[in-house]
C-alpha angles and dihedrals in degrees: 000000000000091000091051090049092051091051092046093047091048093053093046094049114113109231106214105167117111093239091070105088140179125238119227128209091221137027093211132020107231126187120191122244107297138192111245117252089022121104120239129228114273120270118207118209117192121214111195129193107206095181133098092242134055125270121215116209110209094199143352108198146161112244093221091051114191089358092060120124089213135081122216133197126185122180091342094310120116127201146101091269128030117188137202102015114170123204114198123226113295090355134115144210132208128228111206116206138183132183122226106177126200121229114276097199095226132100095234133070118279124201119232114201131184136146135234108222121202115190121193141128093023092302139093124218125193135209114193116230116208134178139151122229129205124194116224141193110238130213122193123176093334125165107197141187119215116322141146131241113208134196094264119093115000118254120232120201108205100186111339144344112197124195110206126233113279093020133102134221108208118196116194129215114288095019119140126209118190120189129203124230110301091359118143138199104219121197120198090156126027137313120207115187113188106185127151132210092259094038110033122178111248128212110184146128122297088232097089098168115121092249089066097044097108102019111124126213095039094133138014123254147284098257125200115199127205096270093053118115143165099025120173134187121190117177098345128158114206115181149159099018135122091251126003095208122006110188123193105185131154131226094250095050112024114194114247119219128173117198120189127171090347132148122207112179149156105027128169089214121007138343091213125005108177134176117189098350137142106222123181114186134176132170090006131149119208112181142172123356130161092225123021122343088202126011113179114186110180127324130081124291142180126190115183126180093349131146120221118183129165123190090148129251129260108296098047134284122260110228099247122122120273091233120039123178125185145158092226138052118270087208103054103000092239116149117272108186109230112210102176142329122194128178115185133178087354136135123230114177140139146145100289126072098245113042096167130059135168118206125196129195090224128030091234095055115114113196128208096243127142135178102195120191093337131150104233142173106216141120089235095210114212094253089058098039092102090066091066119075119181090334124154126228112235115242104218090198090068128074110249104173131030092244118341091175088065090042093252103143098173110122126271118238091254097035119153088225094065116112092348099106123114109251096214091054091046090056088064089061103023097173126057129227091285094048094255120138116260095184101050092096093037087235105095121189126233117253137029096305130060113215116252126168112251 
């Protein structure tokens, strides 16, 4: 009994000398870049007492007090100062923090600095708190006539931004559009994206913290309705949505979309899901979707020097082919007249054995589909063999890209795609995604990127 009492008394003893110190899980509390007036994810900071007696914290407080841009919670109590917090021997507590930054009224990033002060044992210790805030222009349930988005403040779409029939949304180089969960950009008119290699136009989620960087399905889709026409994308990056492009055309008025030097990647459903469209694409990268990377139902399509790769996004890939072509709708099985589909000098690979399939409404239908001089991963069944002209079977034992798992689709040193492109096709698109010549050595590579030693 005496021994138990001694142990109990020792553990309950408050250690008050300055040489007894806490241990912290971090030296600085960092929040990622945040949009102002939008709460951050919660950061947890662990305070650990390594000693055989208790430590009594006189106060945990935010240096900026009531003017702080941060919110603190300790043991279920919120405030700018929390007093008399005891940590038992060899135990710990957590401080939970969020940032909620005020507008800064400038186009550029502004740093927000505070400190978390912990006072105990006649001393005060400090953990810096740092974040960067970006003001944004918000859109909520808007139906707009023609207007232009510039490269100033980012634009955030909270539920929908609708462009009316006969009007055009122009997006200039360097502009950034961030969309909230389930939010859509809906085009009844036209969309003109004018990015450059150095200043691409970005479509992404409004959760810009690092934890959300590769999470698919964070926003809805860029949707093109039946009246949409004359849509162009030049150097766009579209990522982390449900669908990159969702196209609702009709047989009488197919929706035209031109894609040049554009990346669509990391989708919980499809990169492109198009009914009755005319899509022309060159130097494009379509990567990682849990359903189709590219579903073409009716219309007329051309893909030149493009790279399609599907390892699946977070959440697990459904085992459907990366590229699916049909003369009917996968949604309602109605006929979608297919005029022509041509892939040339392009890569189509992924993690399943057959990454290409052609579906017909009737067994006797023969579609005008050609894969010319492409590098493909497919079983190429005999009934489909006529669709493949001078194409190369991908050897999955060889490295094709430098690092497809990190979305680096430049070619590996020993890539099968090197020097195997058709020169006449390459002359149609003489420069690769980076603007480097693919015809200078008269041996163009297949795909969006020409190989260059780095």
